[in-house]
C-alpha angles and dihedrals in degrees: 000000000000117000092233091054092051091049089052091055091048090050091051091049092051092050093047092048091050092052093049099044096036089205095134130034110269096228090052090054093047088055103038101039097059093044090053092047091051091051092047091051088056106259115145123250091240091053094046095046090048090052091049094050091048092051092048090050091050090049094050091047091049090046091054095046093047093046091050093048094048094045113109119235112262111238130157109282094191112105116178125186113258092250091056091049093053092049093051094050094054 
């Protein structure tokens, strides 16, 4: 078997074991396990960190774009009856 395939199986087993045992926070495992696997497979720390920073930048950019697209336009939500508007303007 290929070393990458074995590492993928180990990565899946680590994630499943973490979900079942609930010993570590899931987000922590989803960050640390792939980084460790990349380092074990022989990627340099610089290459791995560059990839992580690029992915974080992409996520923050996508989050900003999606939040801007889904944001409702801001209009005045105050609606007064016509009689109150006339009395306030006097």
